[in-house]
C-alpha angles and dihedrals in degrees: 000000000000124000123214131202136181122209121188132198124193126202125185126210117243136192106270141126089236103092090187097056093115091050092051095046096043096048095062093041094048091048090051090051091048091051092048094049093045090055088057092051098259122140124207109240104167145357137204137180135193137173128223121178108312096346137084117207121204119195121197118193119204138183137187 
């Protein structure tokens, strides 16, 4: 029987001249989460992202 798990990461916008600051911060954090989950035997099966106000929410869906 397969197990499923959702991991979410939240990033807030900040006042900066770097319009890609969320992209830069999220890329390294998402890679770290993928590496962590892979070590535990989880496999990424889907992703989703949404924004709400000043935040961006990333959802990572795993199975094993």
